[in-house]
PANU-889278 format. One record per residue: residue number from 0; y, x, z of N, C-alpha, C in turn. Coordinates in nm, 4 decimals, always signed. Example, Ala and Ser with C-alpha at 12.3 -4.5 7.8 and 13.67 -1.06 7.14 Angstrom:
<nodes>
+-----+----------+----------+----------+----------+----------+----------+----------+----------+----------+
!   n !     n_py !     n_px !     n_pz !    ca_py !    ca_px !    ca_pz !     c_py !     c_px !     c_pz !
+-----+----------+----------+----------+----------+----------+----------+----------+----------+----------+
!   0 !  -0.5690 !  +1.3190 !  +0.7800 !  -0.4500 !  +1.2300 !  +0.7800 !  -0.3300 !  +1.3200 !  +0.7800 !
!   1 !  -0.2250 !  +1.2850 !  +0.7080 !  -0.1060 !  +1.3670 !  +0.7140 !  +0.0030 !  +1.2900 !  +0.7870 !
+-----+----------+----------+----------+----------+----------+----------+----------+----------+----------+
</nodes>
This chain:
<nodes>
+-----+----------+----------+----------+----------+----------+----------+----------+----------+----------+
!   n !     n_py !     n_px !     n_pz !    ca_py !    ca_px !    ca_pz !     c_py !     c_px !     c_pz !
+-----+----------+----------+----------+----------+----------+----------+----------+----------+----------+
!   0 !  +9.3062 ! +28.0278 ! +13.9687 !  +9.2485 ! +27.9368 ! +13.8716 !  +9.2282 ! +27.8015 ! +13.9370 !
!   1 !  +9.2646 ! +27.6969 ! +13.8650 !  +9.2518 ! +27.5631 ! +13.9204 !  +9.1394 ! +27.4862 ! +13.8513 !
!   2 !  +9.0917 ! +27.3831 ! +13.9197 !  +8.9916 ! +27.2949 ! +13.8634 !  +9.0651 ! +27.1763 ! +13.8018 !
!   3 !  +9.0285 ! +27.1392 ! +13.6792 !  +9.0922 ! +27.0259 ! +13.6121 !  +8.9879 ! +26.9229 ! +13.5744 !
!   4 !  +9.0296 ! +26.7989 ! +13.5671 !  +8.9368 ! +26.6952 ! +13.5249 !  +8.9078 ! +26.7107 ! +13.3759 !
!   5 !  +8.7866 ! +26.6737 ! +13.3371 !  +8.7496 ! +26.6763 ! +13.1959 !  +8.8100 ! +26.5554 ! +13.1256 !
!   6 !  +8.8299 ! +26.5634 ! +12.9955 !  +8.8760 ! +26.4455 ! +12.9213 !  +8.7793 ! +26.3291 ! +12.9423 !
!   7 !  +8.8339 ! +26.2101 ! +12.9568 !  +8.7554 ! +26.0901 ! +12.9827 !  +8.7829 ! +25.9881 ! +12.8715 !
!   8 !  +8.6768 ! +25.9397 ! +12.8095 !  +8.6901 ! +25.8474 ! +12.6958 !  +8.7734 ! +25.7245 ! +12.7329 !
!   9 !  +8.7475 ! +25.6658 ! +12.8493 !  +8.8179 ! +25.5436 ! +12.8894 !  +8.9634 ! +25.5691 ! +12.9280 !
!  10 !  +8.9904 ! +25.6842 ! +12.9861 !  +9.1267 ! +25.7167 ! +13.0308 !  +9.2097 ! +25.7755 ! +12.9169 !
!  11 !  +9.1509 ! +25.8716 ! +12.8426 !  +9.2260 ! +25.9470 ! +12.7422 !  +9.2085 ! +25.8960 ! +12.5994 !
!  12 !  +9.1068 ! +25.8143 ! +12.5767 !  +9.0802 ! +25.7667 ! +12.4413 !  +8.9951 ! +25.8644 ! +12.3617 !
!  13 !  +8.9466 ! +25.9686 ! +12.4284 !  +8.8583 ! +26.0667 ! +12.3656 !  +8.7887 ! +26.1461 ! +12.4746 !
!  14 !  +8.6811 ! +26.2100 ! +12.4380 !  +8.6097 ! +26.2977 ! +12.5301 !  +8.5344 ! +26.4019 ! +12.4485 !
!  15 !  +8.4714 ! +26.4941 ! +12.5181 !  +8.3949 ! +26.5997 ! +12.4533 !  +8.2460 ! +26.5726 ! +12.4703 !
!  16 !  +8.1700 ! +26.6004 ! +12.3664 !  +8.0255 ! +26.5865 ! +12.3750 !  +7.9643 ! +26.7174 ! +12.4241 !
!  17 !  +7.8505 ! +26.7075 ! +12.4850 !  +7.7792 ! +26.8222 ! +12.5398 !  +7.6986 ! +26.8895 ! +12.4290 !
!  18 !  +7.7419 ! +27.0073 ! +12.3865 !  +7.6735 ! +27.0814 ! +12.2811 !  +7.5344 ! +27.1271 ! +12.3217 !
!  19 !  +7.5180 ! +27.1601 ! +12.4495 !  +7.3860 ! +27.2014 ! +12.4978 !  +7.2864 ! +27.0858 ! +12.4871 !
!  20 !  +7.3310 ! +26.9650 ! +12.5171 !  +7.2448 ! +26.8474 ! +12.5071 !  +7.2040 ! +26.8238 ! +12.3615 !
!  21 !  +7.3000 ! +26.8359 ! +12.2713 !  +7.2690 ! +26.8211 ! +12.1287 !  +7.1660 ! +26.9249 ! +12.0853 !
!  22 !  +7.1813 ! +27.0480 ! +12.1339 !  +7.0872 ! +27.1554 ! +12.1001 !  +6.9480 ! +27.1247 ! +12.1567 !
!  23 !  +6.9432 ! +27.0755 ! +12.2789 !  +6.8131 ! +27.0398 ! +12.3388 !  +6.7434 ! +26.9301 ! +12.2590 !
!  24 !  +6.8220 ! +26.8354 ! +12.2050 !  +6.7647 ! +26.7249 ! +12.1271 !  +6.7128 ! +26.7693 ! +11.9909 !
!  25 !  +6.7705 ! +26.8759 ! +11.9339 !  +6.7297 ! +26.9236 ! +11.8007 !  +6.7406 ! +27.0760 ! +11.7942 !
!  26 !  +6.6588 ! +27.1483 ! +11.8708 !  +6.6735 ! +27.2940 ! +11.8804 !  +6.6553 ! +27.3701 ! +11.7488 !
!  27 !  +6.5790 ! +27.3174 ! +11.6570 !  +6.5555 ! +27.3872 ! +11.5296 !  +6.6703 ! +27.3690 ! +11.4315 !
!  28 !  +6.7461 ! +27.2608 ! +11.4455 !  +6.8514 ! +27.2316 ! +11.3470 !  +6.9933 ! +27.2348 ! +11.4040 !
!  29 !  +7.0079 ! +27.2205 ! +11.5356 !  +7.1413 ! +27.2235 ! +11.5965 !  +7.1528 ! +27.3500 ! +11.6800 !
!  30 !  +7.1961 ! +27.4570 ! +11.6142 !  +7.2052 ! +27.5883 ! +11.6787 !  +7.3418 ! +27.6067 ! +11.7429 !
!  31 !  +7.3425 ! +27.6712 ! +11.8594 !  +7.4674 ! +27.7028 ! +11.9281 !  +7.4618 ! +27.8483 ! +11.9734 !
!  32 !  +7.5783 ! +27.9088 ! +12.0003 !  +7.5784 ! +28.0468 ! +12.0526 !  +7.5078 ! +28.0545 ! +12.1883 !
!  33 !  +7.4688 ! +28.1738 ! +12.2280 !  +7.4022 ! +28.1921 ! +12.3572 !  +7.4948 ! +28.1506 ! +12.4710 !
!  34 !  +7.4346 ! +28.1155 ! +12.5842 !  +7.5127 ! +28.0777 ! +12.7028 !  +7.6044 ! +28.1930 ! +12.7423 !
!  35 !  +7.5524 ! +28.3167 ! +12.7354 !  +7.6335 ! +28.4349 ! +12.7707 !  +7.7585 ! +28.4436 ! +12.6834 !
!  36 !  +7.7436 ! +28.4224 ! +12.5538 !  +7.8590 ! +28.4273 ! +12.4625 !  +7.9569 ! +28.3143 ! +12.4928 !
!  37 !  +7.9040 ! +28.1960 ! +12.5226 !  +7.9907 ! +28.0811 ! +12.5504 !  +8.0629 ! +28.0943 ! +12.6836 !
!  38 !  +8.0116 ! +28.1771 ! +12.7739 !  +8.0774 ! +28.1991 ! +12.9032 !  +8.1720 ! +28.3188 ! +12.9016 !
!  39 !  +8.1769 ! +28.3924 ! +12.7922 !  +8.2533 ! +28.5173 ! +12.7884 !  +8.3782 ! +28.5115 ! +12.7004 !
!  40 !  +8.4236 ! +28.3930 ! +12.6634 !  +8.5408 ! +28.3829 ! +12.5770 !  +8.6663 ! +28.4318 ! +12.6492 !
!  41 !  +8.7583 ! +28.4844 ! +12.5698 !  +8.8851 ! +28.5361 ! +12.6205 !  +8.9997 ! +28.4700 ! +12.5445 !
!  42 !  +9.1223 ! +28.4740 ! +12.5980 !  +9.2360 ! +28.4170 ! +12.5259 !  +9.2437 ! +28.4723 ! +12.3833 !
!  43 !  +9.2600 ! +28.3797 ! +12.2891 !  +9.2664 ! +28.4155 ! +12.1477 !  +9.1371 ! +28.3865 ! +12.0727 !
!  44 !  +9.0254 ! +28.3710 ! +12.1461 !  +8.9000 ! +28.3313 ! +12.0820 !  +8.9091 ! +28.1830 ! +12.0449 !
!  45 !  +8.8283 ! +28.1428 ! +11.9471 !  +8.8189 ! +28.0021 ! +11.9094 !  +8.6833 ! +27.9473 ! +11.9506 !
!  46 !  +8.6827 ! +27.8223 ! +11.9951 !  +8.5604 ! +27.7505 ! +12.0276 !  +8.5587 ! +27.6216 ! +11.9473 !
!  47 !  +8.4455 ! +27.5942 ! +11.8821 !  +8.4322 ! +27.4658 ! +11.8125 !  +8.3653 ! +27.3682 ! +11.9075 !
!  48 !  +8.4270 ! +27.2487 ! +11.9192 !  +8.3806 ! +27.1447 ! +12.0105 !  +8.3576 ! +27.0157 ! +11.9330 !
!  49 !  +8.2770 ! +26.9267 ! +11.9907 !  +8.2542 ! +26.7952 ! +11.9312 !  +8.3341 ! +26.6931 ! +12.0112 !
!  50 !  +8.4234 ! +26.6237 ! +11.9422 !  +8.5104 ! +26.5240 ! +12.0039 !  +8.4611 ! +26.3836 ! +11.9694 !
!  51 !  +8.4577 ! +26.2987 ! +12.0690 !  +8.4269 ! +26.1570 ! +12.0516 !  +8.5594 ! +26.0844 ! +12.0718 !
!  52 !  +8.6089 ! +26.0166 ! +11.9667 !  +8.7449 ! +25.9625 ! +11.9648 !  +8.7427 ! +25.8115 ! +11.9443 !
!  53 !  +8.8178 ! +25.7405 ! +12.0265 !  +8.8337 ! +25.5965 ! +12.0100 !  +8.9308 ! +25.5715 ! +11.8949 !
!  54 !  +8.8875 ! +25.4897 ! +11.7976 !  +8.9740 ! +25.4591 ! +11.6830 !  +8.9895 ! +25.3079 ! +11.6692 !
!  55 !  +9.0967 ! +25.2693 ! +11.6039 !  +9.1296 ! +25.1276 ! +11.5883 !  +9.0577 ! +25.0704 ! +11.4659 !
!  56 !  +8.9243 ! +25.0581 ! +11.4778 !  +8.8421 ! +25.0053 ! +11.3692 !  +8.7293 ! +24.9245 ! +11.4328 !
!  57 !  +8.7373 ! +24.7912 ! +11.4274 !  +8.6350 ! +24.7088 ! +11.4920 !  +8.4930 ! +24.7376 ! +11.4411 !
!  58 !  +8.4780 ! +24.7765 ! +11.3149 !  +8.3477 ! +24.8062 ! +11.2585 !  +8.2877 ! +24.9343 ! +11.3119 !
!  59 !  +8.3708 ! +25.0353 ! +11.3307 !  +8.3284 ! +25.1650 ! +11.3855 !  +8.4348 ! +25.2137 ! +11.4828 !
!  60 !  +8.4288 ! +25.1693 ! +11.6098 !  +8.5342 ! +25.2014 ! +11.7068 !  +8.5315 ! +25.3445 ! +11.7601 !
!  61 !  +8.4299 ! +25.4228 ! +11.7224 !  +8.4203 ! +25.5603 ! +11.7714 !  +8.4044 ! +25.6551 ! +11.6525 !
!  62 !  +8.4886 ! +25.7571 ! +11.6486 !  +8.4761 ! +25.8631 ! +11.5478 !  +8.4276 ! +25.9886 ! +11.6189 !
!  63 !  +8.3454 ! +26.0669 ! +11.5517 !  +8.2984 ! +26.1936 ! +11.6067 !  +8.3439 ! +26.3034 ! +11.5124 !
!  64 !  +8.4183 ! +26.3994 ! +11.5656 !  +8.4713 ! +26.5081 ! +11.4844 !  +8.4461 ! +26.6419 ! +11.5521 !
!  65 !  +8.4186 ! +26.7427 ! +11.4700 !  +8.4049 ! +26.8803 ! +11.5180 !  +8.5360 ! +26.9514 ! +11.4878 !
!  66 !  +8.5986 ! +27.0051 ! +11.5927 !  +8.7280 ! +27.0705 ! +11.5746 !  +8.7341 ! +27.1999 ! +11.6555 !
!  67 !  +8.8193 ! +27.2908 ! +11.6085 !  +8.8389 ! +27.4200 ! +11.6744 !  +8.9458 ! +27.4095 ! +11.7819 !
!  68 !  +8.9237 ! +27.4831 ! +11.8900 !  +9.0189 ! +27.4930 ! +12.0002 !  +9.0423 ! +27.6414 ! +12.0274 !
!  69 !  +9.1688 ! +27.6805 ! +12.0374 !  +9.2078 ! +27.8182 ! +12.0670 !  +9.2109 ! +27.8375 ! +12.2182 !
!  70 !  +9.1331 ! +27.9310 ! +12.2691 !  +9.1284 ! +27.9564 ! +12.4134 !  +9.2617 ! +28.0147 ! +12.4596 !
!  71 !  +9.3233 ! +27.9518 ! +12.5615 !  +9.4474 ! +28.0010 ! +12.6211 !  +9.4193 ! +28.0801 ! +12.7477 !
!  72 !  +9.3299 ! +28.0235 ! +12.8310 !  +9.2997 ! +28.0899 ! +12.9583 !  +9.1647 ! +28.0439 ! +13.0102 !
!  73 !  +9.1113 ! +28.1255 ! +13.1008 !  +8.9872 ! +28.0915 ! +13.1690 !  +9.0238 ! +28.0090 ! +13.2923 !
!  74 !  +8.9384 ! +27.9114 ! +13.3256 !  +8.9594 ! +27.8286 ! +13.4438 !  +8.8312 ! +27.8304 ! +13.5260 !
!  75 !  +8.8344 ! +27.7667 ! +13.6411 !  +8.7133 ! +27.7530 ! +13.7212 !  +8.6158 ! +27.6683 ! +13.6387 !
!  76 !  +8.5043 ! +27.7260 ! +13.6024 !  +8.4036 ! +27.6518 ! +13.5283 !  +8.4252 ! +27.6398 ! +13.3790 !
!  77 !  +8.5291 ! +27.7028 ! +13.3252 !  +8.5491 ! +27.6885 ! +13.1812 !  +8.6768 ! +27.7488 ! +13.1289 !
!  78 !  +8.7425 ! +27.6704 ! +13.0453 !  +8.8579 ! +27.7205 ! +12.9705 !  +8.9648 ! +27.6127 ! +12.9568 !
!  79 !  +9.0840 ! +27.6592 ! +12.9220 !  +9.1945 ! +27.5732 ! +12.8832 !  +9.2338 ! +27.6220 ! +12.7449 !
!  80 !  +9.2437 ! +27.5313 ! +12.6505 !  +9.2732 ! +27.5734 ! +12.5139 !  +9.3709 ! +27.4816 ! +12.4444 !
!  81 !  +9.4066 ! +27.5206 ! +12.3209 !  +9.4951 ! +27.4424 ! +12.2357 !  +9.4150 ! +27.3895 ! +12.1179 !
!  82 !  +9.4215 ! +27.2589 ! +12.0958 !  +9.3558 ! +27.2013 ! +11.9796 !  +9.4160 ! +27.2635 ! +11.8541 !
!  83 !  +9.3306 ! +27.3141 ! +11.7645 !  +9.3779 ! +27.3847 ! +11.6459 !  +9.3555 ! +27.3038 ! +11.5182 !
!  84 !  +9.3117 ! +27.1804 ! +11.5307 !  +9.2902 ! +27.0919 ! +11.4163 !  +9.3609 ! +26.9599 ! +11.4412 !
!  85 !  +9.3845 ! +26.8867 ! +11.3332 !  +9.4325 ! +26.7498 ! +11.3430 !  +9.3138 ! +26.6581 ! +11.3166 !
!  86 !  +9.2869 ! +26.5624 ! +11.4045 !  +9.1738 ! +26.4727 ! +11.3821 !  +9.1915 ! +26.3919 ! +11.2542 !
!  87 !  +9.0875 ! +26.3867 ! +11.1712 !  +9.0922 ! +26.3090 ! +11.0473 !  +9.0938 ! +26.1596 ! +11.0742 !
!  88 !  +9.0376 ! +26.1189 ! +11.1869 !  +9.0193 ! +25.9767 ! +11.2161 !  +9.1427 ! +25.9087 ! +11.2755 !
!  89 !  +9.2480 ! +25.9850 ! +11.3038 !  +9.3678 ! +25.9282 ! +11.3660 !  +9.4929 ! +25.9604 ! +11.2857 !
!  90 !  +9.5906 ! +25.8698 ! +11.2948 !  +9.7229 ! +25.9003 ! +11.2410 !  +9.7904 ! +25.9979 ! +11.3372 !
!  91 !  +9.8853 ! +26.0755 ! +11.2872 !  +9.9536 ! +26.1727 ! +11.3734 ! +10.0168 ! +26.1007 ! +11.4920 !
!  92 ! +10.0022 ! +26.1630 ! +11.6101 ! +10.0551 ! +26.1043 ! +11.7324 ! +10.0853 ! +26.2158 ! +11.8311 !
!  93 ! +10.1540 ! +26.1838 ! +11.9383 ! +10.1920 ! +26.2854 ! +12.0357 ! +10.0893 ! +26.3077 ! +12.1446 !
!  94 !  +9.9860 ! +26.2245 ! +12.1496 !  +9.8867 ! +26.2315 ! +12.2560 !  +9.7686 ! +26.3208 ! +12.2224 !
!  95 !  +9.7222 ! +26.3140 ! +12.0968 !  +9.6008 ! +26.3843 ! +12.0598 !  +9.6173 ! +26.4395 ! +11.9189 !
!  96 !  +9.6679 ! +26.5631 ! +11.9118 !  +9.6976 ! +26.6237 ! +11.7836 !  +9.7022 ! +26.7742 ! +11.8004 !
!  97 !  +9.7004 ! +26.8451 ! +11.6914 !  +9.7047 ! +26.9916 ! +11.6954 !  +9.8154 ! +27.0404 ! +11.7886 !
!  98 !  +9.7808 ! +27.1358 ! +11.8760 !  +9.8793 ! +27.1933 ! +11.9675 !  +9.8731 ! +27.1383 ! +12.1084 !
!  99 !  +9.7924 ! +27.0326 ! +12.1325 !  +9.7810 ! +26.9823 ! +12.2693 !  +9.6863 ! +27.0714 ! +12.3479 !
! 100 !  +9.7068 ! +27.0745 ! +12.4767 !  +9.6241 ! +27.1542 ! +12.5667 !  +9.5092 ! +27.0672 ! +12.6179 !
! 101 !  +9.3896 ! +27.1279 ! +12.6310 !  +9.2761 ! +27.0539 ! +12.6838 !  +9.1766 ! +27.1473 ! +12.7505 !
! 102 !  +9.1084 ! +27.0965 ! +12.8540 !  +9.0068 ! +27.1757 ! +12.9224 !  +8.8699 ! +27.1532 ! +12.8588 !
! 103 !  +8.7843 ! +27.2548 ! +12.8674 !  +8.6463 ! +27.2412 ! +12.8210 !  +8.5616 ! +27.3465 ! +12.8891 !
! 104 !  +8.4307 ! +27.3253 ! +12.8845 !  +8.3375 ! +27.4178 ! +12.9477 !  +8.2451 ! +27.4809 ! +12.8461 !
! 105 !  +8.1698 ! +27.5822 ! +12.8882 !  +8.0755 ! +27.6484 ! +12.7989 !  +7.9736 ! +27.5518 ! +12.7379 !
! 106 !  +7.9365 ! +27.4458 ! +12.8123 !  +7.8381 ! +27.3504 ! +12.7618 !  +7.8891 ! +27.2671 ! +12.6447 !
! 107 !  +8.0210 ! +27.2626 ! +12.6247 !  +8.0781 ! +27.1881 ! +12.5127 !  +8.0778 ! +27.2693 ! +12.3823 !
! 108 !  +8.0711 ! +27.4010 ! +12.3907 !  +8.0926 ! +27.4893 ! +12.2753 !  +7.9720 ! +27.4906 ! +12.1820 !
! 109 !  +7.9985 ! +27.4650 ! +12.0515 !  +7.8911 ! +27.4676 ! +11.9518 !  +7.9061 ! +27.5831 ! +11.8532 !
! 110 !  +8.0207 ! +27.6491 ! +11.8529 !  +8.0419 ! +27.7656 ! +11.7675 !  +8.1586 ! +27.8469 ! +11.8232 !
! 111 !  +8.1645 ! +27.9744 ! +11.7856 !  +8.2672 ! +28.0666 ! +11.8350 !  +8.3210 ! +28.1472 ! +11.7176 !
! 112 !  +8.4510 ! +28.1719 ! +11.7195 !  +8.5143 ! +28.2629 ! +11.6241 !  +8.5963 ! +28.3613 ! +11.7073 !
! 113 !  +8.5748 ! +28.4892 ! +11.6850 !  +8.6380 ! +28.5917 ! +11.7692 !  +8.7870 ! +28.6072 ! +11.7420 !
! 114 !  +8.8558 ! +28.6488 ! +11.8456 !  +9.0006 ! +28.6665 ! +11.8424 !  +9.0413 ! +28.7869 ! +11.7589 !
! 115 !  +9.1682 ! +28.7865 ! +11.7206 !  +9.2305 ! +28.9030 ! +11.6596 !  +9.3730 ! +28.9092 ! +11.7142 !
! 116 !  +9.4508 ! +29.0051 ! +11.6694 !  +9.5865 ! +29.0207 ! +11.7246 !  +9.6704 ! +28.8945 ! +11.7084 !
! 117 !  +9.6589 ! +28.8282 ! +11.5924 !  +9.7376 ! +28.7073 ! +11.5666 !  +9.6980 ! +28.5954 ! +11.6619 !
! 118 !  +9.5673 ! +28.5713 ! +11.6800 !  +9.5250 ! +28.4601 ! +11.7653 !  +9.5520 ! +28.4883 ! +11.9125 !
! 119 !  +9.5495 ! +28.6147 ! +11.9515 !  +9.5842 ! +28.6495 ! +12.0902 !  +9.7294 ! +28.6122 ! +12.1167 !
! 120 !  +9.8179 ! +28.6381 ! +12.0196 !  +9.9595 ! +28.5987 ! +12.0327 !  +9.9724 ! +28.4459 ! +12.0350 !
! 121 !  +9.8977 ! +28.3779 ! +11.9460 !  +9.9047 ! +28.2313 ! +11.9407 !  +9.8628 ! +28.1679 ! +12.0728 !
! 122 !  +9.7703 ! +28.2317 ! +12.1437 !  +9.7210 ! +28.1771 ! +12.2707 !  +9.8285 ! +28.1730 ! +12.3782 !
! 123 !  +9.9368 ! +28.2465 ! +12.3610 ! +10.0446 ! +28.2480 ! +12.4604 ! +10.1512 ! +28.1427 ! +12.4325 !
! 124 ! +10.1415 ! +28.0727 ! +12.3184 ! +10.2451 ! +27.9742 ! +12.2862 ! +10.2378 ! +27.8533 ! +12.3777 !
! 125 ! +10.3501 ! +27.7882 ! +12.3948 ! +10.3588 ! +27.6699 ! +12.4795 ! +10.2911 ! +27.5524 ! +12.4086 !
! 126 ! +10.2056 ! +27.4778 ! +12.4779 ! +10.1401 ! +27.3630 ! +12.4139 ! +10.2393 ! +27.2506 ! +12.3850 !
! 127 ! +10.2071 ! +27.1685 ! +12.2848 ! +10.2904 ! +27.0515 ! +12.2552 ! +10.2842 ! +26.9518 ! +12.3707 !
! 128 ! +10.1675 ! +26.9473 ! +12.4358 ! +10.1503 ! +26.8606 ! +12.5526 ! +10.0543 ! +26.9293 ! +12.6477 !
! 129 ! +10.0942 ! +26.9429 ! +12.7732 ! +10.0089 ! +27.0089 ! +12.8743 !  +9.9070 ! +26.9098 ! +12.9291 !
! 130 !  +9.7879 ! +26.9647 ! +12.9638 !  +9.6858 ! +26.8835 ! +13.0299 !  +9.7296 ! +26.8605 ! +13.1735 !
! 131 !  +9.7088 ! +26.7396 ! +13.2284 !  +9.7507 ! +26.7125 ! +13.3674 !  +9.6809 ! +26.8042 ! +13.4673 !
! 132 !  +9.7584 ! +26.8591 ! +13.5589 !  +9.7063 ! +26.9432 ! +13.6655 !  +9.6762 ! +26.8567 ! +13.7867 !
! 133 !  +9.5792 ! +26.9008 ! +13.8650 !  +9.5399 ! +26.8227 ! +13.9850 !  +9.6484 ! +26.8279 ! +14.0903 !
+-----+----------+----------+----------+----------+----------+----------+----------+----------+----------+
</nodes>
């Protein structure tokens, strides 16, 4: 298992928000799965993450979207997954769209959907774009 850099807003044009921090700020209204559940995902499981995306709008240059990611593999400190949604705030592009590979950690996860036979198979598919390796 290798260590990968996290998405960086300035470098990648998007990043992930910390779901645990959001929960700490509003524990009664922003519920997340237990830490144990967020650390136990397997290939084929889905994780919902909060994405902060740079958009070409001077009035609102940042969009925040909640999107599902299909877990492909476990990594040191987290997971590598495939984006399973298309961002509403962006036009289709080859850099950030459904099917790209991205790393994330348990602290980013705000919801979980369990795997089934179909999603386990989907987790083995080749990503449209691989995340850079160190």
